[in-house]
Backbone as numpy.savetxt, mean C-alpha at the origin, in Angstrom:
# Nx Ny Nz CAx CAy CAz Cx Cy Cz
8.76 22.58 8.47 7.52 21.80 8.49 6.76 22.07 9.79
5.47 22.27 9.65 4.63 22.45 10.83 4.27 21.09 11.39
3.90 21.06 12.67 3.40 19.84 13.30 2.02 20.13 13.83
1.07 19.27 13.53 -0.28 19.46 13.99 -0.75 18.16 14.61
-0.98 18.17 15.94 -1.36 16.98 16.67 -0.35 15.85 16.46
0.94 16.19 16.47 2.04 15.24 16.32 2.03 14.57 14.94
1.31 15.13 14.00 1.26 14.60 12.64 2.08 15.52 11.75
2.93 14.93 10.91 3.81 15.72 10.05 3.02 16.31 8.88
3.08 17.63 8.77 2.42 18.34 7.66 3.51 18.85 6.73
3.35 18.55 5.44 4.38 18.90 4.47 4.00 20.15 3.67
5.01 20.86 3.19 4.79 21.94 2.25 4.53 21.34 0.87
4.09 22.18 -0.06 3.87 21.71 -1.43 5.18 21.21 -2.04
6.28 21.87 -1.73 7.58 21.45 -2.26 7.99 20.09 -1.70
7.67 19.84 -0.45 8.00 18.55 0.16 7.12 17.43 -0.40
5.86 17.72 -0.63 4.99 16.73 -1.28 5.52 16.41 -2.67
6.02 17.40 -3.38 6.59 17.16 -4.71 7.80 16.23 -4.63
8.59 16.33 -3.55 9.70 15.41 -3.36 9.19 14.00 -3.08
8.11 13.89 -2.32 7.52 12.58 -2.08 7.01 11.95 -3.37
6.54 12.78 -4.28 6.06 12.28 -5.58 7.18 11.57 -6.33
8.41 12.09 -6.23 9.54 11.44 -6.90 9.75 10.04 -6.35
9.71 9.91 -5.02 9.83 8.59 -4.40 8.65 7.71 -4.80
7.45 8.29 -4.84 6.26 7.53 -5.20 6.33 6.97 -6.61
6.82 7.76 -7.54 6.93 7.29 -8.92 7.96 6.18 -9.05
9.03 6.24 -8.25 10.01 5.15 -8.27 9.39 3.87 -7.73
8.57 3.96 -6.71 7.85 2.79 -6.21 6.92 2.23 -7.28
6.20 3.12 -7.98 5.29 2.68 -9.04 6.04 1.94 -10.14
7.18 2.48 -10.54 7.99 1.84 -11.57 8.48 0.46 -11.10
8.89 0.39 -9.85 9.38 -0.88 -9.31 8.28 -1.92 -9.26
7.09 -1.53 -8.84 5.98 -2.48 -8.79 5.57 -2.94 -10.19
5.69 -2.08 -11.19 5.43 -2.50 -12.57 6.35 -3.66 -12.95
7.61 -3.53 -12.61 8.57 -4.58 -12.95 8.33 -5.84 -12.14
7.93 -5.68 -10.91 7.65 -6.85 -10.07 6.41 -7.58 -10.54
5.41 -6.86 -11.00 4.20 -7.51 -11.55 4.58 -8.40 -12.72
5.46 -7.91 -13.59 5.90 -8.69 -14.74 6.75 -9.89 -14.33
7.50 -9.73 -13.24 8.43 -10.79 -12.81 7.76 -11.88 -11.99
6.53 -11.66 -11.54 5.84 -12.62 -10.68 5.20 -13.71 -11.53
6.00 -14.65 -11.98 5.55 -15.72 -12.88 5.88 -17.07 -12.25
5.19 -18.14 -12.69 5.52 -19.46 -12.16 7.01 -19.78 -12.36
7.63 -20.29 -11.31 9.05 -20.63 -11.36 9.96 -19.59 -10.74
9.50 -18.36 -10.64 10.31 -17.33 -9.99 10.27 -17.54 -8.48
11.35 -17.18 -7.81 11.36 -17.22 -6.35 11.09 -15.81 -5.82
10.67 -15.75 -4.57 10.46 -14.42 -3.99 11.79 -13.69 -3.83
12.89 -14.42 -3.71 14.21 -13.78 -3.69 14.53 -13.15 -5.04
14.10 -13.79 -6.13 14.27 -13.20 -7.46 13.57 -11.84 -7.53
12.35 -11.79 -7.00 11.59 -10.54 -7.02 12.28 -9.47 -6.18
12.82 -9.88 -5.05 13.51 -8.92 -4.19 14.72 -8.32 -4.91
15.42 -9.14 -5.66 16.59 -8.64 -6.40 16.16 -7.63 -7.46
15.06 -7.91 -8.15 14.53 -6.97 -9.14 14.20 -5.64 -8.48
13.56 -5.70 -7.32 13.17 -4.48 -6.61 14.38 -3.66 -6.21
15.37 -4.31 -5.62 16.53 -3.54 -5.15 17.27 -2.91 -6.32
17.44 -3.65 -7.41 18.13 -3.08 -8.57 17.37 -1.87 -9.10
16.06 -1.99 -9.21 15.26 -0.92 -9.78 15.29 0.32 -8.90
15.13 0.12 -7.60 15.12 1.26 -6.68 16.46 1.98 -6.69
17.55 1.22 -6.62 18.87 1.86 -6.56 19.23 2.50 -7.90
18.84 1.87 -9.01 19.10 2.47 -10.33 18.34 3.78 -10.50
17.21 3.91 -9.81 16.42 5.13 -9.88 16.84 6.19 -8.88
17.96 5.98 -8.20 18.47 6.97 -7.25 17.86 6.88 -5.87
17.21 5.75 -5.57 16.55 5.60 -4.28 17.24 4.58 -3.39
16.72 4.47 -2.19 17.15 3.48 -1.20 15.93 2.67 -0.79
16.01 1.35 -0.73 14.86 0.57 -0.27 14.48 0.94 1.16
13.22 1.30 1.36 12.77 1.72 2.69 12.81 0.58 3.70
12.54 -0.63 3.22 12.31 -1.74 4.14 13.60 -2.33 4.68
14.66 -2.30 3.88 15.88 -3.04 4.23 16.53 -2.44 5.47
16.66 -3.25 6.52 17.23 -2.79 7.77 16.25 -2.09 8.69
14.96 -2.10 8.31 13.96 -1.40 9.10 13.62 -2.17 10.37
13.47 -1.44 11.48 12.95 -1.95 12.76 13.90 -2.95 13.42
13.38 -3.63 14.45 14.14 -4.61 15.23 13.26 -5.84 15.47
13.67 -7.05 15.04 14.93 -7.27 14.33 14.90 -6.62 12.95
16.07 -6.22 12.40 16.09 -5.51 11.12 15.50 -6.36 10.00
14.63 -5.75 9.22 14.05 -6.48 8.08 15.14 -6.68 7.04
15.30 -7.91 6.51 16.48 -8.21 5.69 16.33 -8.01 4.19
15.20 -7.49 3.71 14.96 -7.46 2.27 14.39 -6.11 1.83
14.24 -5.96 0.52 13.77 -4.70 -0.07 12.27 -4.67 -0.28
11.63 -5.83 -0.29 10.17 -5.91 -0.42 9.64 -6.89 0.62
8.32 -6.84 0.83 7.60 -7.92 1.50 6.90 -8.71 0.41
7.01 -10.04 0.47 6.48 -10.90 -0.60 5.59 -11.96 0.04
4.32 -11.64 0.20 3.40 -12.48 0.97 2.56 -13.34 0.02
2.75 -14.65 0.11 2.14 -15.58 -0.83 0.94 -16.29 -0.20
-0.17 -16.30 -0.92 -1.37 -17.06 -0.56 -1.94 -16.67 0.80
-1.73 -17.46 1.85 -2.32 -17.17 3.16 -1.50 -16.18 3.97
-0.36 -15.75 3.43 0.44 -14.73 4.10 -0.17 -13.37 3.78
-0.47 -12.60 4.81 -1.17 -11.33 4.63 -0.18 -10.21 4.31
0.81 -10.04 5.17 1.81 -8.98 5.01 3.14 -9.43 5.63
4.21 -8.71 5.25 5.52 -8.75 5.91 6.30 -10.05 5.71
5.91 -10.88 4.75 6.68 -12.11 4.50 8.03 -11.77 3.87
9.07 -12.44 4.34 10.44 -12.17 3.90 10.76 -12.98 2.65
11.25 -12.33 1.59 11.63 -13.09 0.39 12.75 -14.09 0.69
12.70 -15.23 -0.01 13.78 -16.21 0.13 13.87 -17.09 -1.10
15.00 -17.77 -1.25 15.25 -18.57 -2.45 14.41 -19.84 -2.50
13.87 -20.26 -1.36 13.12 -21.51 -1.31 11.66 -21.33 -1.71
11.16 -20.11 -1.65 9.75 -19.88 -1.96 9.59 -19.68 -3.45
9.14 -20.73 -4.14 8.98 -20.71 -5.59 7.51 -20.46 -5.91
7.24 -19.49 -6.76 5.87 -19.20 -7.16 5.36 -20.29 -8.11
4.09 -20.68 -7.90 3.49 -21.72 -8.71 2.21 -21.23 -9.36
1.85 -21.86 -10.45 0.62 -21.50 -11.15 -0.56 -21.59 -10.18
-1.36 -20.53 -10.11 -2.51 -20.50 -9.21 -2.25 -19.78 -7.90
-0.99 -19.46 -7.62 -0.68 -18.68 -6.42 -1.13 -17.23 -6.59
-1.21 -16.53 -5.48 -1.27 -15.07 -5.50 -0.16 -14.56 -4.59
0.36 -13.37 -4.92 1.43 -12.79 -4.10 1.16 -11.31 -3.89
1.21 -10.91 -2.64 1.10 -9.49 -2.29 2.51 -8.94 -2.13
2.81 -7.93 -2.92 4.15 -7.33 -2.94 4.05 -5.92 -2.39
4.72 -5.68 -1.28 4.76 -4.36 -0.64 6.15 -3.78 -0.89
6.21 -2.52 -1.32 7.47 -1.93 -1.74 7.56 -0.49 -1.25
8.73 -0.09 -0.77 8.95 1.28 -0.35 10.30 1.78 -0.82
10.39 3.08 -1.11 11.65 3.68 -1.55 11.82 5.05 -0.89
13.06 5.39 -0.63 13.42 6.70 -0.09 14.22 7.44 -1.16
13.80 8.65 -1.47 14.56 9.52 -2.38 14.71 10.87 -1.70
15.97 11.29 -1.54 16.25 12.59 -0.92 15.58 12.73 0.45
15.53 11.60 1.19 15.00 11.63 2.54 13.50 11.48 2.66
12.78 11.34 1.53 11.32 11.23 1.54 10.88 9.86 1.05
9.80 9.36 1.65 9.36 7.98 1.41 8.15 7.90 0.48
8.13 6.81 -0.28 6.93 6.36 -0.99 6.67 4.92 -0.61
5.40 4.50 -0.57 5.05 3.15 -0.09 3.79 2.71 -0.82
3.82 1.53 -1.42 2.64 1.00 -2.12 2.72 -0.52 -2.18
1.57 -1.15 -2.44 1.51 -2.61 -2.51 0.49 -3.04 -3.55
0.74 -4.20 -4.15 -0.18 -4.81 -5.10 -0.32 -6.29 -4.76
-1.45 -6.88 -5.13 -1.60 -8.33 -5.08 -1.71 -8.83 -6.50
-0.86 -9.79 -6.86 -0.69 -10.23 -8.24 -1.07 -11.71 -8.37
-1.93 -12.06 -9.33 -2.17 -13.47 -9.61 -1.00 -14.06 -10.38
-0.63 -15.29 -10.04 0.48 -15.97 -10.71 -0.11 -17.05 -11.62
0.06 -16.88 -12.91 -0.52 -17.83 -13.84 -2.04 -17.79 -13.82
-2.68 -18.95 -13.89 -4.14 -19.04 -13.92 -4.67 -19.18 -12.49
-5.49 -18.22 -12.09 -6.00 -18.16 -10.72 -7.52 -18.28 -10.74
-8.10 -18.93 -9.75 -9.54 -19.16 -9.67 -10.31 -17.83 -9.69
-11.47 -17.80 -10.34 -12.25 -16.56 -10.45 -12.59 -15.94 -9.11
-12.89 -16.76 -8.09 -13.26 -16.20 -6.80 -12.06 -15.52 -6.12
-10.86 -15.98 -6.44 -9.66 -15.35 -5.89 -9.41 -14.02 -6.61
-9.60 -14.02 -7.91 -9.48 -12.76 -8.66 -10.49 -11.74 -8.16
-11.67 -12.23 -7.77 -12.69 -11.33 -7.24 -12.24 -10.70 -5.93
-11.58 -11.48 -5.08 -11.07 -10.92 -3.83 -10.03 -9.83 -4.11
-9.13 -10.08 -5.05 -8.11 -9.09 -5.39 -8.78 -7.81 -5.91
-9.79 -7.99 -6.75 -10.50 -6.83 -7.30 -11.17 -6.02 -6.21
-11.86 -6.68 -5.29 -12.55 -5.97 -4.21 -11.55 -5.23 -3.34
-10.41 -5.85 -3.06 -9.39 -5.21 -2.24 -8.90 -3.92 -2.92
-8.61 -4.00 -4.20 -8.13 -2.81 -4.92 -9.22 -1.74 -5.01
-10.44 -2.15 -5.28 -11.53 -1.18 -5.35 -11.74 -0.48 -4.00
-11.61 -1.24 -2.91 -11.79 -0.62 -1.59 -10.70 0.41 -1.33
-9.49 0.14 -1.81 -8.41 1.11 -1.68 -8.78 2.42 -2.36
-9.31 2.34 -3.57 -9.66 3.55 -4.31 -10.83 4.28 -3.67
-11.74 3.55 -3.03 -12.80 4.24 -2.26 -12.18 5.03 -1.11
-11.18 4.43 -0.45 -10.50 5.13 0.63 -9.73 6.34 0.14
-9.05 6.19 -0.99 -8.30 7.32 -1.56 -9.25 8.45 -1.95
-10.40 8.10 -2.50 -11.38 9.12 -2.91 -11.92 9.88 -1.70
-11.91 9.23 -0.53 -12.41 9.87 0.69 -11.36 10.73 1.38
-10.14 10.75 0.86 -9.06 11.54 1.46 -9.19 12.99 1.01
-10.21 13.66 1.54 -10.59 14.99 1.07 -10.32 16.05 2.13
-9.84 17.18 1.68 -9.60 18.32 2.56 -10.85 18.63 3.38
-10.67 18.75 4.70 -11.77 19.07 5.59 -12.50 17.87 6.15
-12.22 16.68 5.61 -12.83 15.47 6.14 -12.13 15.01 7.41
-12.52 13.83 7.87 -11.91 13.23 9.06 -11.26 11.90 8.69
-10.31 11.49 9.51 -9.53 10.31 9.20 -10.41 9.08 8.97
-11.42 8.89 9.81 -12.22 7.68 9.68 -13.19 7.73 8.50
-13.27 8.86 7.80 -13.99 8.86 6.53 -13.32 7.88 5.57
-12.00 7.81 5.63 -11.25 6.87 4.80 -11.53 5.44 5.24
-11.44 5.20 6.54 -11.68 3.85 7.08 -13.07 3.36 6.70
-14.06 4.22 6.86 -15.44 3.84 6.57 -15.64 3.54 5.09
-15.04 4.34 4.23 -15.19 4.12 2.79 -14.61 2.77 2.38
-13.46 2.41 2.97 -12.87 1.10 2.69 -13.80 -0.01 3.16
-14.26 0.09 4.39 -15.11 -0.94 4.97 -16.41 -1.12 4.20
-17.04 -0.01 3.86 -18.35 -0.10 3.21 -18.29 -0.77 1.85
-17.13 -0.73 1.21 -17.01 -1.44 -0.07 -16.74 -2.93 0.14
-16.05 -3.28 1.22 -15.67 -4.68 1.43 -16.81 -5.49 2.04
-17.53 -4.93 3.00 -18.51 -5.71 3.77 -19.51 -6.48 2.91
-20.12 -5.86 1.88 -21.12 -6.61 1.10 -20.55 -7.82 0.37
-19.23 -7.83 0.16 -18.60 -8.93 -0.57 -18.46 -10.18 0.30
-18.49 -10.00 1.63 -18.32 -11.13 2.54 -16.89 -11.46 2.88
-15.93 -10.73 2.32 -14.53 -10.98 2.66 -14.22 -10.43 4.05
-13.24 -11.05 4.72 -12.85 -10.60 6.04 -11.93 -9.40 5.98
-12.06 -8.48 6.93 -11.19 -7.31 7.02 -10.21 -7.54 8.17
-8.93 -7.57 7.85 -7.90 -7.82 8.86 -7.85 -6.63 9.83
-7.89 -6.94 11.11 -7.83 -5.90 12.14 -6.39 -5.75 12.62
-6.14 -4.68 13.37 -4.85 -4.37 13.99 -3.80 -3.88 12.99
-3.86 -4.33 11.75 -2.95 -3.83 10.72 -3.71 -2.85 9.83
-3.00 -1.84 9.33 -3.68 -0.85 8.50 -2.70 0.16 7.96
-3.24 1.31 7.56 -2.42 2.35 6.96 -1.78 3.26 8.00
-1.09 4.29 7.50 -0.27 5.12 8.39 0.11 6.42 7.70
0.52 7.38 8.52 1.15 8.56 7.98 2.51 8.21 7.40
2.99 9.07 6.51 4.27 8.81 5.84 4.89 10.14 5.43
6.22 10.19 5.40 6.91 11.42 5.03 8.40 11.23 5.14
9.03 11.84 6.13 10.46 11.64 6.35 10.74 10.33 7.06
9.70 9.67 7.55 9.79 8.28 8.02 8.72 7.48 7.28
8.97 6.17 7.19 8.01 5.33 6.48 6.70 5.20 7.26
6.81 5.05 8.57 5.62 4.93 9.41 5.55 6.09 10.39
4.48 6.86 10.28 4.24 8.00 11.15 2.78 7.96 11.61
2.44 8.71 12.67 1.03 8.89 12.98 0.36 9.62 11.81
-0.94 9.35 11.59 -1.84 8.52 12.39 -1.93 7.10 11.84
-2.40 6.18 12.68 -2.73 4.83 12.23 -4.12 4.87 11.60
-4.28 4.14 10.48 -5.55 4.18 9.74 -6.13 2.77 9.67
-7.18 2.52 10.42 -7.87 1.24 10.33 -8.65 1.14 9.03
-8.95 -0.09 8.64 -9.74 -0.32 7.43 -11.21 -0.56 7.73
-11.66 -0.06 8.86 -13.06 -0.13 9.25 -13.33 0.96 10.28
-14.57 1.35 10.42 -14.91 2.34 11.44 -15.99 3.30 10.97
-16.57 4.02 11.92 -17.58 5.01 11.61 -16.93 6.27 11.05
-17.56 6.94 10.09 -16.98 8.17 9.54 -17.07 9.32 10.53
-16.35 10.41 10.20 -16.45 11.64 10.97 -15.65 11.69 12.24
-14.71 10.76 12.41 -13.91 10.72 13.63 -12.43 10.85 13.29
-11.62 11.07 14.32 -10.18 11.17 14.12 -9.75 12.55 13.69
-8.48 12.66 13.33 -7.93 13.97 12.99 -8.58 14.52 11.72
-8.55 15.84 11.62 -9.05 16.50 10.42 -8.04 16.33 9.30
-8.53 16.11 8.09 -7.68 15.96 6.93 -7.33 17.35 6.40
-6.05 17.70 6.48 -5.59 19.04 6.13 -4.59 18.97 4.98
-4.44 20.06 4.26 -3.48 20.11 3.16 -2.07 19.85 3.70
-1.32 19.02 2.98 0.03 18.68 3.39 0.15 17.40 4.19
-0.98 16.78 4.51 -0.96 15.49 5.19 -0.78 14.40 4.14
0.15 13.48 4.38 0.38 12.35 3.47 0.10 11.05 4.22
-0.62 10.16 3.57 -1.07 8.92 4.19 -0.81 7.74 3.26
-0.47 6.60 3.86 -0.43 5.34 3.13 -1.67 4.55 3.53
-2.57 4.35 2.59 -3.83 3.64 2.84 -3.65 2.21 2.31
-4.01 1.20 3.15 -3.71 -0.17 2.72 -4.70 -1.19 3.26
-5.77 -1.46 2.51 -6.69 -2.53 2.90 -6.02 -3.91 2.83
-6.42 -4.79 3.75 -5.98 -6.19 3.78 -7.21 -7.03 4.05
-7.53 -7.94 3.13 -8.74 -8.74 3.28 -8.44 -10.22 3.09
-9.37 -11.06 3.56 -9.18 -12.51 3.50 -10.42 -13.18 2.93
-10.23 -14.40 2.41 -11.35 -15.19 1.91 -12.07 -15.92 3.03
-11.44 -16.02 4.17 -12.04 -16.70 5.31 -12.02 -15.82 6.53
-11.60 -16.37 7.66 -11.53 -15.61 8.90 -10.46 -14.51 8.78
-10.72 -13.33 9.33 -9.70 -12.27 9.31 -8.66 -12.41 10.42
-8.77 -13.44 11.25 -7.82 -13.62 12.35 -6.43 -13.97 11.79
-5.39 -13.39 12.40 -4.03 -13.59 11.92 -3.10 -14.01 13.04
-1.92 -14.48 12.64 -0.86 -14.83 13.60 0.48 -14.43 12.99
1.45 -14.17 13.84 2.81 -13.84 13.39 3.65 -15.11 13.46
4.35 -15.43 12.39 5.13 -16.66 12.33 6.45 -16.53 13.08
7.21 -17.63 13.12 8.41 -17.69 13.95 9.50 -16.73 13.51
9.45 -16.23 12.28 10.47 -15.27 11.84 10.26 -13.88 12.42
9.17 -13.71 13.19 8.82 -12.45 13.85 8.38 -11.36 12.87
8.15 -11.73 11.62 7.72 -10.75 10.63 6.44 -11.19 9.91
6.45 -12.40 9.36 5.36 -12.83 8.48 4.05 -12.93 9.24
3.02 -12.27 8.71 1.66 -12.33 9.26 0.83 -13.20 8.32
0.24 -14.26 8.84 -0.58 -15.15 8.02 -1.95 -15.32 8.64
-2.89 -15.82 7.83 -4.22 -16.08 8.36 -4.18 -17.33 9.24
-4.96 -17.32 10.30 -5.00 -18.45 11.22 -5.61 -19.69 10.56
-6.62 -19.47 9.72 -7.32 -20.61 9.12 -6.74 -21.03 7.77
-5.67 -20.39 7.33 -5.04 -20.76 6.06 -5.72 -20.19 4.84
-6.70 -19.32 5.02 -7.40 -18.75 3.87 -6.52 -17.73 3.15
-6.79 -17.53 1.87 -6.02 -16.60 1.05 -6.28 -15.16 1.48
-5.30 -14.30 1.21 -5.41 -12.89 1.60 -4.93 -12.00 0.47
-5.44 -10.77 0.45 -5.01 -9.76 -0.52 -4.69 -8.47 0.21
-3.76 -7.70 -0.37 -3.28 -6.45 0.25 -2.96 -5.47 -0.88
-3.52 -4.27 -0.82 -3.18 -3.22 -1.77 -2.92 -1.93 -1.01
-2.10 -1.04 -1.59 -1.71 0.18 -0.89 -1.28 1.25 -1.88
-1.58 2.50 -1.55 -1.03 3.67 -2.23 -0.72 4.74 -1.20
0.23 5.60 -1.55 0.51 6.80 -0.77 -0.23 7.97 -1.39
-0.97 8.72 -0.58 -1.78 9.84 -1.08 -1.48 11.09 -0.27
-1.49 12.23 -0.94 -1.34 13.53 -0.28 -2.67 14.26 -0.33
-3.02 14.91 0.77 -4.21 15.77 0.81 -3.82 17.13 0.25
-4.52 17.59 -0.77 -4.23 18.90 -1.36 -5.53 19.69 -1.47
-5.44 21.01 -1.65 -6.66 21.81 -1.82 -7.45 21.44 -3.06
-6.81 20.76 -4.01 -7.48 20.39 -5.27 -8.08 19.00 -5.22
-7.74 18.24 -4.17 -8.22 16.87 -4.05 -7.08 15.93 -3.71
-7.35 14.62 -3.59 -6.29 13.66 -3.28 -5.32 13.51 -4.46
-4.04 13.48 -4.14 -3.00 13.26 -5.14 -2.31 11.95 -4.78
-2.52 10.92 -5.59 -1.98 9.59 -5.30 -0.54 9.55 -5.78
0.39 9.67 -4.86 1.79 9.87 -5.20 2.45 8.64 -5.79
1.88 7.46 -5.55 2.46 6.21 -6.05 1.71 5.66 -7.26
0.83 6.46 -7.86 0.15 6.08 -9.11 0.74 6.92 -10.23
1.00 6.30 -11.39 1.66 7.01 -12.48 0.91 8.29 -12.88
-0.43 8.22 -12.91 -1.21 9.40 -13.30 -1.71 10.20 -12.12
-1.15 9.94 -10.95 -1.60 10.63 -9.75 -2.96 10.18 -9.26
-3.48 9.12 -9.89 -4.80 8.61 -9.52 -5.92 9.21 -10.33
-5.59 10.02 -11.33 -6.60 10.80 -12.05 -7.71 9.92 -12.63
-7.37 8.85 -13.32 -8.38 8.05 -14.02 -9.33 7.36 -13.05
-8.80 6.69 -12.05 -9.66 5.93 -11.14 -10.44 6.84 -10.21
-9.87 7.97 -9.82 -10.62 8.93 -9.02 -11.75 9.54 -9.83
-11.48 9.85 -11.10 -12.52 10.43 -11.96 -13.69 9.47 -12.12
-13.40 8.17 -12.19 -14.47 7.17 -12.30 -15.36 7.15 -11.07
-14.83 7.66 -9.95 -15.60 7.75 -8.71 -16.15 9.15 -8.48
-15.99 10.02 -9.48 -16.53 11.37 -9.38 -15.69 12.31 -8.54
-14.39 12.01 -8.42 -13.51 12.80 -7.57 -12.40 13.42 -8.41
-12.08 14.68 -8.14 -10.99 15.36 -8.85 -9.65 14.99 -8.23
-8.66 14.78 -9.08 -7.31 14.48 -8.62 -6.59 15.77 -8.26
-5.81 15.75 -7.20 -5.09 16.94 -6.76 -3.75 17.15 -7.40
-3.41 16.31 -8.39 -2.10 16.43 -9.03 -1.99 17.76 -9.77
-0.97 18.57 -9.47 -0.78 19.81 -10.21 -0.37 19.53 -11.66
-0.74 20.42 -12.57 -0.50 20.20 -13.99 0.97 19.98 -14.29
1.86 20.71 -13.61 3.29 20.60 -13.89 3.86 19.28 -13.42
3.11 18.53 -12.59 3.61 17.25 -12.08 3.09 16.06 -12.87
2.25 16.30 -13.88 1.66 15.20 -14.64 2.75 14.40 -15.33
2.54 13.09 -15.43 3.55 12.22 -16.06 2.99 11.64 -17.35
């Protein structure tokens, strides 16, 4: 593997290995979306995730990560929790809640990382709107992950979709490089002017992850040293995909179709090779 500006650049064969991890993450999130119902605990969801990842030949990326070691296989952030909330048996999902589920898997030494925000039962229309805007902003960022562009082209595309909605954009937290480690350079903010930062080159893999709030974007870390919540108690949404830069266009490694359908709706070609189609 070559190194360019301390950023890990992968070969086509290595990106194909990341795709295997990405598809396992996609499968796991499908099951978690179905399991996020009123009455389920976040510990229940964590158990589903670990079983699915290990049955698929993977290892949960999050479990044992960092210091203090993260104790679970997913992050399960409910309502005003933005990211990194630890699953537990006491947190019971209720009708009207929303939950952001962040999931990572390692297969053959390569990582996949993605997140979804899921409504639990019947959720207010304005909350569904926030979830929709967050996901749409992610796809704007993925569409901007183009060969020859600059890193902040992604940041700007995310921001420009969110700003007109009036939702807050969480600062300090954002996306990252990914490959043989879950978190690698570069850090990717969800706001900024385009045309800055490193050049987007073939073989670069990035996890893009907008985080938005219904109120103030200010956050605080709770006493568990992991959970990030909004200061004002407003609801938050978080979505994420892992994408590879290819000569053919962005290849969304954690989307079942490689991102083909949603990228096409934005006028962008998917970089997924024909032999990798699912």
